[in-house]
VEXKE-460031 format. One record per atom (N, C-alpha, C): residue in one letter; residue number from 1; x, z, y; atom name. Coordinates in steps of 0.1 Angstrom, whole numbers, plus 5000, padded with zeros to 4 digits. Each point is the difference from the previous one (the first is absolute). Layout:
N
REC   type   seq     c1     c3     c2   atom
REC      A   NUM      X      Z      Y     CA
...
# end
This chain:
74
REC   type   seq     c1     c3     c2   atom
REC      M     1   1480   0547   0534      N
REC      M     1   5010   5009   4993     CA
REC      M     1   4993   5015   4998      C
REC      S     2   5000   5005   4988      N
REC      S     2   4994   5012   4998     CA
REC      S     2   5009   5011   5003      C
REC      D     3   4993   5011   5005      N
REC      D     3   5006   5012   5002     CA
REC      D     3   4999   5011   4989      C
REC      L     4   4997   4995   4988      N
REC      L     4   4997   5008   4989     CA
REC      L     4   5013   5000   4990      C
REC      V     5   5001   5011   4993      N
REC      V     5   5011   5000   4991     CA
REC      V     5   4994   5004   4986      C
REC      R     6   5003   4993   4991      N
REC      R     6   4994   5000   4986     CA
REC      R     6   5004   5015   4994      C
REC      V     7   4991   5008   4993      N
REC      V     7   5004   5012   4995     CA
REC      V     7   4995   5001   4985      C
REC      G     8   4994   4988   4996      N
REC      G     8   4995   5001   4986     CA
REC      G     8   4988   4989   4997      C
REC      R     9   4996   4999   4989      N
REC      R     9   4988   4990   4997     CA
REC      R     9   4991   5010   4991      C
REC      V    10   4987   4995   5002      N
REC      V    10   4989   5006   4992     CA
REC      V    10   5002   4995   4986      C
REC      G    11   5002   5011   4990      N
REC      G    11   5001   4998   4987     CA
REC      G    11   4988   5001   4991      C
REC      K    12   5002   5004   4988      N
REC      K    12   4989   5002   4990     CA
REC      K    12   4992   5012   5004      C
REC      P    13   4988   4999   4997      N
REC      P    13   4990   5012   5002     CA
REC      P    13   5004   5012   4992      C
REC      H    14   4997   5011   5006      N
REC      H    14   5003   5013   4993     CA
REC      H    14   4988   5009   5003      C
REC      G    15   4992   5001   4987      N
REC      G    15   4988   5008   5001     CA
REC      G    15   4988   4992   5005      C
REC      L    16   4988   5006   5002      N
REC      L    16   4988   4993   5003     CA
REC      L    16   4995   5002   5016      C
REC      D    17   5010   5007   5007      N
REC      D    17   4996   5003   5014     CA
REC      D    17   5004   4989   5011      C
REC      G    18   5006   4989   4996      N
REC      G    18   5007   4991   5008     CA
REC      G    18   5015   5002   5003      C
REC      S    19   5006   5011   4994      N
REC      S    19   5014   5001   5001     CA
REC      S    19   5009   4990   4992      C
REC      F    20   5012   4998   5006      N
REC      F    20   5007   4990   4993     CA
REC      F    20   5016   5004   5001      C
REC      F    21   5008   4995   4992      N
REC      F    21   5015   5001   5000     CA
REC      F    21   5004   4992   5011      C
REC      V    22   5010   5005   5006      N
REC      V    22   5008   4992   5011     CA
REC      V    22   5012   4993   4992      C
REC      E    23   5000   4987   5001      N
REC      E    23   5012   4993   4994     CA
REC      E    23   5011   4999   5011      C
REC      R    24   5011   5001   4995      N
REC      R    24   5012   4999   5007     CA
REC      R    24   4999   5008   5015      C
REC      G    25   4996   5011   4999      N
REC      G    25   4996   5009   5010     CA
REC      G    25   5013   5006   5008      C
REC      S    26   4999   5003   5012      N
REC      S    26   5011   5008   5009     CA
REC      S    26   5002   5012   4994      C
REC      E    27   5013   5004   5001      N
REC      E    27   5005   5011   4994     CA
REC      E    27   4995   5012   5008      C
REC      D    28   4996   4997   5014      N
REC      D    28   4994   5010   5010     CA
REC      D    28   4986   5004   4995      C
REC      E    29   4999   5012   4994      N
REC      E    29   4987   5004   4996     CA
REC      E    29   4990   5002   5010      C
REC      E    30   5004   5002   5013      N
REC      E    30   4990   5001   5011     CA
REC      E    30   4993   4989   5002      C
REC      R    31   5006   4988   4996      N
REC      R    31   4992   4988   5003     CA
REC      R    31   4987   4999   4992      C
REC      F    32   4999   5009   4989      N
REC      F    32   4988   4998   4993     CA
REC      F    32   4993   5013   4999      C
REC      A    33   5003   5010   5009      N
REC      A    33   4993   5013   5001     CA
REC      A    33   4986   4999   5006      C
REC      V    34   4991   5009   4997      N
REC      V    34   4986   5000   5003     CA
REC      V    34   5001   5000   5016      C
REC      G    35   4992   4991   5006      N
REC      G    35   4999   4998   5015     CA
REC      G    35   5008   4990   5006      C
REC      A    36   5011   4995   4991      N
REC      A    36   5009   4990   5005     CA
REC      A    36   4992   4986   5002      C
REC      S    37   5005   4993   5010      N
REC      S    37   4994   4986   5004     CA
REC      S    37   5008   4991   4993      C
REC      L    38   4995   4990   4993      N
REC      L    38   5006   4988   4995     CA
REC      L    38   4993   4988   5005      C
REC      H    39   5006   4989   4997      N
REC      H    39   4993   4987   5001     CA
REC      H    39   5000   4993   4987      C
REC      V    40   4988   4995   4996      N
REC      V    40   4998   4994   4987     CA
REC      V    40   4998   4985   5004      C
REC      D    41   5008   4991   4997      N
REC      D    41   5002   4987   5004     CA
REC      D    41   4996   4998   5015      C
REC      G    42   5006   5008   5007      N
REC      G    42   4999   5000   5015     CA
REC      G    42   4988   5008   5006      C
REC      E    43   4991   5005   4992      N
REC      E    43   4989   5008   5004     CA
REC      E    43   5002   5014   4999      C
REC      P    44   4995   5008   5011      N
REC      P    44   5003   5014   4999     CA
REC      P    44   4992   5008   4988      C
REC      A    45   5006   5011   4995      N
REC      A    45   4994   5008   4992     CA
REC      A    45   5006   5014   4999      C
REC      K    46   4994   5010   4995      N
REC      K    46   5005   5013   5000     CA
REC      K    46   5000   5005   4986      C
REC      V    47   5011   5008   4996      N
REC      V    47   5000   5005   4987     CA
REC      V    47   4991   5013   4999      C
REC      V    48   4991   5000   4992      N
REC      V    48   4992   5012   4998     CA
REC      V    48   5002   5008   4987      C
REC      A    49   5008   4995   4991      N
REC      A    49   5004   5007   4988     CA
REC      A    49   5015   4997   4997      C
REC      S    50   5008   5009   4994      N
REC      S    50   5013   4996   4999     CA
REC      S    50   5005   5011   4987      C
REC      K    51   5006   4994   4991      N
REC      K    51   5007   5007   4989     CA
REC      K    51   5011   4991   4994      C
REC      S    52   5006   5006   4989      N
REC      S    52   5010   4991   4993     CA
REC      S    52   4996   5001   4987      C
REC      S    53   5004   4989   4992      N
REC      S    53   4998   5000   4986     CA
REC      S    53   5013   4993   4994      C
REC      R    54   5006   5006   4991      N
REC      R    54   5012   4994   4994     CA
REC      R    54   5011   4997   5012      C
REC      G    55   5000   5008   5010      N
REC      G    55   5011   4998   5010     CA
REC      G    55   4996   4988   5011      C
REC      R    56   4988   4995   4998      N
REC      R    56   4997   4989   5009     CA
REC      R    56   4987   5006   5009      C
REC      P    57   5000   4995   5011      N
REC      P    57   4989   5004   5009     CA
REC      P    57   4987   4993   4996      C
REC      V    58   4989   5009   5001      N
REC      V    58   4985   4996   4997     CA
REC      V    58   4993   5003   5012      C
REC      I    59   4994   4991   5006      N
REC      I    59   4992   5002   5012     CA
REC      I    59   4987   4995   5000      C
REC      R    60   4990   5004   5008      N
REC      R    60   4987   4994   5003     CA
REC      R    60   4999   5000   5014      C
REC      L    61   4995   4988   5005      N
REC      L    61   4999   4996   5014     CA
REC      L    61   4984   5001   5004      C
REC      D    62   4999   5001   5013      N
REC      D    62   4985   5000   5005     CA
REC      D    62   4993   4988   5000      C
REC      R    63   5006   4991   4993      N
REC      R    63   4993   4986   4999     CA
REC      R    63   5007   4994   4987      C
REC      E    64   4992   4990   4995      N
REC      E    64   5005   4992   4989     CA
REC      E    64   5012   4992   5003      C
REC      A    65   5011   4999   4990      N
REC      A    65   5011   4994   5001     CA
REC      A    65   5002   4991   4987      C
REC      P    66   5001   4988   5003      N
REC      P    66   5002   4990   4987     CA
REC      P    66   5013   5002   4994      C
REC      R    67   5001   4999   4986      N
REC      R    67   5012   5001   4994     CA
REC      R    67   5011   4989   5004      C
REC      G    68   5012   5006   5003      N
REC      G    68   5010   4989   5004     CA
REC      G    68   5000   5000   5016      C
REC      A    69   4991   5006   5005      N
REC      A    69   5001   5000   5016     CA
REC      A    69   5012   5007   5005      C
REC      E    70   5006   4996   5011      N
REC      E    70   5012   5006   5007     CA
REC      E    70   4995   5013   5006      C
REC      L    71   5007   5011   5000      N
REC      L    71   4998   5013   5006     CA
REC      L    71   5011   4999   5012      C
REC      A    72   4998   5003   5012      N
REC      A    72   5011   4999   5010     CA
REC      A    72   4997   5011   5011      C
REC      V    73   5010   5004   5007      N
REC      V    73   4998   5009   5011     CA
REC      V    73   5006   4992   5012      C
REC      P    74   4996   5005   5014      N
REC      P    74   5005   4995   5011     CA
REC      P    74   5015   5002   5001      C
# end
């Protein structure tokens, strides 16, 4: 049994720096703030860049995240 709660999925890329849209993202903006810890398909990652585009979160992590991967928090 996992102790992680899904807060979104890796969506389409945004720009050339590895940023991506968060699909079905949590309404809690702090989940995607710079410095926040997330799990990508169960593996830890940190948010290193965060912004919004068309009302949706756009983030970049400290490691690669495949499109469709689950984003979760403990």
